[in-house]
C-alpha positions as a printed Julia matrix, in Angstrom:
377×3 Matrix{Float64}:
  -82.49  34.76  -175.77
  -83.23  38.45  -175.43
  -80.87  40.05  -172.93
  -82.26  41.48  -169.69
  -80.6   44.67  -168.49
  -81.37  43.9   -164.86
  -78.48  42.63  -162.75
  -78.87  38.99  -161.76
  -76.81  35.89  -161.0
  -76.9   35.27  -164.77
  -75.29  38.63  -165.61
  -72.64  37.95  -162.97
  -71.95  34.48  -164.38
  -71.35  35.81  -167.9
  -69.16  38.71  -166.81
  -66.12  38.71  -169.11
  -67.76  36.27  -171.55
  -70.06  38.71  -173.32
  -68.11  38.44  -176.59
  -69.0   34.72  -176.73
  -72.74  35.26  -176.31
  -75.24  36.4   -178.94
  -78.54  37.84  -177.75
  -81.39  37.53  -180.23
  -84.48  39.71  -180.3
  -87.6   37.58  -179.95
  -90.37  39.98  -181.09
  -92.78  38.3   -178.65
  -94.97  40.92  -176.88
  -93.5   41.6   -173.44
  -96.95  42.24  -171.92
  -97.83  38.56  -172.38
  -95.0   37.62  -170.05
  -96.64  39.05  -166.95
  -99.98  39.18  -165.18
 -101.73  42.46  -166.17
 -102.77  44.65  -163.26
 -104.04  47.99  -164.5
 -106.86  48.53  -167.01
 -104.29  49.76  -169.52
 -102.21  46.61  -169.1
 -105.29  44.41  -169.48
 -106.21  46.11  -172.76
 -102.64  45.78  -174.06
 -102.6   42.13  -173.0
 -105.81  41.31  -174.9
 -104.65  43.14  -178.03
 -101.26  41.4   -177.94
 -102.85  37.99  -177.38
 -105.24  38.51  -180.31
 -102.28  39.48  -182.51
 -100.24  36.43  -181.5
 -103.19  34.08  -182.05
 -103.77  35.53  -185.52
 -100.19  35.09  -186.71
  -99.32  31.74  -185.15
 -100.25  28.08  -185.16
 -100.08  25.85  -182.13
  -99.29  27.38  -178.75
  -99.59  31.18  -178.82
  -97.93  31.36  -175.36
  -94.66  29.99  -176.76
  -92.25  32.93  -176.57
  -90.11  31.66  -179.45
  -92.82  31.58  -182.15
  -91.52  34.74  -183.93
  -87.88  33.85  -183.44
  -87.14  31.7   -186.49
  -85.26  34.01  -188.88
  -83.11  35.72  -186.26
  -82.36  32.4   -184.59
  -81.34  30.54  -187.75
  -79.26  33.44  -189.08
  -77.32  33.59  -185.8
  -76.89  29.79  -185.7
  -75.61  29.58  -189.29
  -73.02  32.29  -188.68
  -71.8   30.7   -185.43
  -71.64  27.17  -186.89
  -69.61  28.3   -189.91
  -67.22  30.58  -188.03
  -66.5   28.12  -185.21
  -66.95  24.79  -187.05
  -69.55  23.71  -184.48
  -70.19  19.97  -184.27
  -72.72  19.84  -181.4
  -75.82  22.01  -181.07
  -77.86  21.84  -177.86
  -81.4   23.21  -177.97
  -82.94  23.62  -174.53
  -86.74  23.68  -174.19
  -89.1   25.34  -173.25
  -89.96  27.5   -174.99
  -90.5   24.67  -177.45
  -90.94  26.04  -180.98
  -87.21  26.75  -181.14
  -86.48  23.03  -181.47
  -88.54  22.75  -184.66
  -86.82  25.75  -186.28
  -83.44  24.15  -185.64
  -84.41  21.18  -187.83
  -83.7   23.25  -190.95
  -80.03  23.32  -190.03
  -79.73  19.53  -190.36
  -80.01  19.62  -194.17
  -77.49  22.47  -194.41
  -75.02  20.91  -191.94
  -75.43  17.09  -192.23
  -72.64  16.39  -189.72
  -74.19  18.62  -187.06
  -75.08  16.64  -183.93
  -78.49  17.9   -182.74
  -79.14  17.5   -179.01
  -82.58  18.29  -177.58
  -82.58  19.21  -173.88
  -85.96  18.85  -172.12
  -86.06  21.05  -169.0
  -89.89  20.93  -169.03
  -92.48  18.54  -170.49
  -93.86  19.69  -173.85
  -97.34  18.67  -175.05
  -98.19  16.72  -171.88
  -97.46  19.79  -169.74
 -100.51  20.57  -167.58
  -98.72  23.0   -165.26
  -97.26  25.8   -167.38
  -96.81  27.27  -170.87
 -100.59  27.41  -171.4
 -101.11  24.02  -173.07
 -104.3   23.34  -171.11
 -105.88  26.42  -172.77
 -105.27  25.32  -176.36
 -107.95  24.14  -178.76
 -107.69  20.53  -179.98
 -106.47  21.78  -183.36
 -103.66  23.87  -181.86
 -102.65  21.1   -179.46
 -102.56  18.6   -182.37
 -100.2   20.98  -184.19
  -97.85  21.04  -181.19
  -97.96  17.23  -180.89
  -97.0   16.86  -184.55
  -94.07  19.22  -184.0
  -92.87  17.32  -180.92
  -93.09  13.98  -182.74
  -91.11  15.31  -185.7
  -88.48  16.83  -183.43
  -88.04  13.62  -181.41
  -87.61  11.57  -184.58
  -84.96  13.92  -186.01
  -82.67  14.94  -183.15
  -79.62  12.74  -182.55
  -79.79  12.77  -178.77
  -82.38  13.64  -176.14
  -81.53  14.95  -172.68
  -84.25  14.85  -170.01
  -84.39  16.55  -166.63
  -85.84  13.35  -165.14
  -85.72   9.74  -166.31
  -89.47   9.56  -165.63
  -90.02  11.57  -168.82
  -88.41   8.93  -171.05
  -91.3    6.4   -171.38
  -93.69   9.11  -172.58
  -91.22  10.39  -175.17
  -90.65   6.85  -176.47
  -94.42   6.37  -176.69
  -95.2    9.48  -178.75
  -92.29   8.92  -181.12
  -93.13   6.24  -183.68
  -89.6    6.39  -184.99
  -88.08   3.21  -186.4
  -85.06   3.91  -184.21
  -85.14   3.97  -180.43
  -84.59   7.39  -178.89
  -81.14   8.09  -177.49
  -82.2    9.47  -174.09
  -79.92  10.53  -171.22
  -80.91  12.05  -167.87
  -79.26  15.37  -167.01
  -80.81  16.75  -163.83
  -81.08  20.33  -162.66
  -78.54  21.4   -160.08
  -77.11  24.22  -157.99
  -74.1   26.52  -158.17
  -72.16  26.83  -154.93
  -70.8   30.18  -156.09
  -74.33  31.57  -155.76
  -74.28  30.83  -152.03
  -72.09  33.45  -150.36
  -71.68  33.5   -146.62
  -74.93  34.64  -145.02
  -75.35  36.61  -141.88
  -76.6   34.57  -138.97
  -80.02  35.68  -137.78
  -81.2   35.04  -134.27
  -84.0   32.48  -134.44
  -87.4   33.5   -133.18
  -87.96  31.31  -130.13
  -90.89  28.97  -130.23
  -91.24  29.38  -134.01
  -90.66  27.1   -137.0
  -89.81  29.09  -140.14
  -90.59  27.52  -143.51
  -89.66  29.22  -146.81
  -91.11  28.63  -150.27
  -89.19  30.32  -153.09
  -90.06  30.41  -156.79
  -93.24  30.25  -158.88
  -96.31  28.65  -157.36
  -98.22  27.03  -160.21
 -102.02  27.14  -160.45
 -102.18  23.35  -160.84
 -100.78  22.92  -157.32
 -103.32  25.26  -155.72
 -105.47  22.38  -154.41
 -102.41  21.09  -152.53
 -102.0   24.48  -150.84
 -105.72  24.6   -149.96
 -105.47  21.15  -148.38
 -102.51  22.42  -146.35
 -104.69  25.35  -145.22
 -107.31  22.94  -143.84
 -104.64  21.35  -141.66
 -103.29  24.77  -140.66
 -106.78  25.8   -139.53
 -107.05  22.7   -137.37
 -103.56  23.22  -135.95
 -104.4   26.84  -135.21
 -107.28  25.65  -133.05
 -105.24  22.91  -131.35
 -101.97  24.84  -130.98
 -102.23  25.64  -127.28
 -103.59  22.24  -126.27
 -100.82  20.47  -128.18
  -98.12  22.86  -126.92
  -96.82  23.39  -130.45
  -94.35  25.89  -131.82
  -95.75  28.7   -133.95
  -95.62  28.23  -137.73
  -94.2   31.08  -139.82
  -94.45  30.31  -143.55
  -92.75  32.75  -145.95
  -93.55  32.75  -149.7
  -91.14  34.47  -152.1
  -91.58  34.82  -155.85
  -94.95  34.45  -157.53
  -98.1   32.97  -156.05
 -101.14  31.47  -157.78
 -104.46  33.27  -158.13
 -106.62  32.43  -155.14
 -103.84  32.35  -152.54
 -104.14  36.01  -151.5
 -107.11  35.39  -149.18
 -105.11  32.86  -147.19
 -102.45  35.46  -146.36
 -105.17  37.83  -145.18
 -106.83  35.08  -143.13
 -103.66  33.85  -141.39
 -101.29  36.86  -141.24
  -99.64  35.48  -138.1
  -98.66  32.28  -139.95
  -98.42  33.13  -143.66
  -96.5   35.95  -145.34
  -96.08  36.75  -149.05
  -92.99  38.81  -149.82
  -93.0   38.71  -153.63
  -89.99  38.78  -155.93
  -86.6   39.56  -154.39
  -83.04  39.64  -155.64
  -81.55  36.16  -155.63
  -79.1   37.1   -152.89
  -82.0   38.24  -150.68
  -83.92  35.06  -151.46
  -80.91  32.98  -150.47
  -80.68  34.93  -147.21
  -84.3   33.99  -146.4
  -83.56  30.36  -147.23
  -80.44  30.42  -145.07
  -82.46  31.61  -142.06
  -85.22  28.99  -142.52
  -85.72  25.81  -140.51
  -87.25  24.1   -143.55
  -87.81  24.89  -147.23
  -90.98  23.89  -149.06
  -92.09  22.61  -152.45
  -95.66  22.12  -153.71
  -96.11  19.67  -156.6
  -98.99  19.42  -159.05
 -100.52  15.97  -159.62
  -98.9   15.51  -163.07
  -95.37  16.41  -161.95
  -94.79  14.22  -158.89
  -91.35  13.48  -160.37
  -90.41  17.17  -160.58
  -87.12  18.3   -159.05
  -86.93  22.0   -159.84
  -83.84  24.17  -159.56
  -85.12  25.35  -156.18
  -85.19  21.71  -154.98
  -81.47  21.4   -155.66
  -80.7   24.85  -154.26
  -82.41  23.85  -151.0
  -80.29  20.72  -151.06
  -77.11  22.66  -151.85
  -77.74  25.02  -148.94
  -78.24  22.0   -146.66
  -81.83  22.84  -145.76
  -84.37  20.12  -144.83
  -87.1   20.02  -147.48
  -90.84  19.71  -146.83
  -92.61  18.39  -149.92
  -96.37  18.92  -150.26
  -98.18  16.79  -152.86
 -101.47  14.96  -153.26
  -99.74  11.68  -154.1
  -96.53  10.01  -152.96
  -94.49  10.13  -156.17
  -90.84   9.72  -157.29
  -89.7   13.06  -155.81
  -91.16  12.13  -152.41
  -89.41   8.75  -152.5
  -86.1   10.39  -153.51
  -86.46  12.83  -150.64
  -87.05  10.11  -148.05
  -84.56   7.56  -149.36
  -81.76  10.13  -149.31
  -82.59  11.7   -145.96
  -83.29  15.16  -147.38
  -86.5   16.0   -145.52
  -90.17  15.08  -145.19
  -92.79  14.16  -147.81
  -96.32  15.21  -146.86
  -99.31  13.91  -148.83
 -103.06  14.26  -148.38
 -103.19  11.25  -146.06
 -100.9   12.66  -143.37
 -100.76  16.46  -143.71
 -102.11  17.31  -140.26
 -100.11  14.62  -138.44
  -96.85  15.55  -140.15
  -97.29  19.29  -139.54
  -97.97  18.6   -135.85
  -94.79  16.53  -135.77
  -92.77  19.35  -137.37
  -94.13  21.93  -134.9
  -93.55  19.77  -131.83
  -90.77  21.24  -129.59
  -87.53  19.3   -129.91
  -88.27  17.91  -133.38
  -85.56  18.19  -136.04
  -84.5   16.5   -139.26
  -81.0   15.08  -139.43
  -79.69  15.43  -142.97
  -77.42  12.74  -144.35
  -73.87  13.52  -145.47
  -73.03  15.86  -148.37
  -72.25  13.1   -150.87
  -75.82  13.02  -152.2
  -75.93  16.79  -152.69
  -72.48  17.08  -154.28
  -73.44  15.11  -157.39
  -75.88  17.91  -158.27
  -73.25  20.67  -158.16
  -73.21  22.27  -161.64
  -69.52  21.45  -161.98
  -70.34  17.76  -161.74
  -73.24  18.13  -164.19
  -71.15  20.07  -166.72
  -68.53  17.32  -166.54
  -71.13  14.71  -167.45
  -72.38  16.85  -170.37
  -68.81  17.23  -171.65
  -68.47  13.45  -171.68
  -71.66  13.18  -173.74
  -70.35  15.71  -176.27
  -67.07  13.86  -176.63
């Protein structure tokens, strides 16, 4: 993908390996990758979006739609020079996987592996699929079906994705699907300074992107917070301090203005600074949309790797909530018990005892890479 010049954990990870990595220019308008703020940015955004719509089929928010020639040229050169046998294509963005299909006829022995990190055409949370016309969505569905029927192996971030993929693929052969979860890298967790805890306060941290489709879950949480705010003194509760880092959904800003003593939005921070906030938290939070109750994002595993109790907010009690509870990793809060569970968390003396490290260790990237190496062999 196109190389970012900003220093990050990624640039640190590849230090000394730059000669093994090829960065490919995408030609996708950069303005479409952010939320426009100024009038100038809004004009540029609309012009860029109109351009992308005009020269593309399917999803115009797919950042790989103009990537085909550069991608295939780089792949052909690398395959020939290094006698590559296995090619892993990670999605999203998703169009990349369809471009790769052309390589199969040129290199018949090439083992094509499709790695789903996100759902494709049934994605209601991100990548803009809910905004597409029926014609554009049908184009994407045809691409996904063709890709599934051609790739030799499918990797999924969660086994709960497998039934849907089997359903949309009418292939005469059954799909070769293997679960490869997200994980965490212990090297990203340096020793953090110990901060003195604010007495009588429970600090919760949310880090990452808050998706619009989970906004109703946050608003339901606010209703309980309002009630707790009124009952706080009578119940003798600790004070809630909820920190949000990263990107919030439209419509959340008013809540931070309404409850400044409880809610704080910090915005994007360097990963090391984000980890410091997580390290000083009593709990870390996730909010799930209704269609992704099986989601275990990278942040989920990073919370786990840093040995932080997780509070999961969701409308329904899904697979992620059950995993959380069965493995003693934290608390699952749904619409039926939000107020009661928050009161419990804020009650003096309450704590969550995490189980041993064995559950977390299997999601260390070293363990995951080992399992991928076995698949390739």
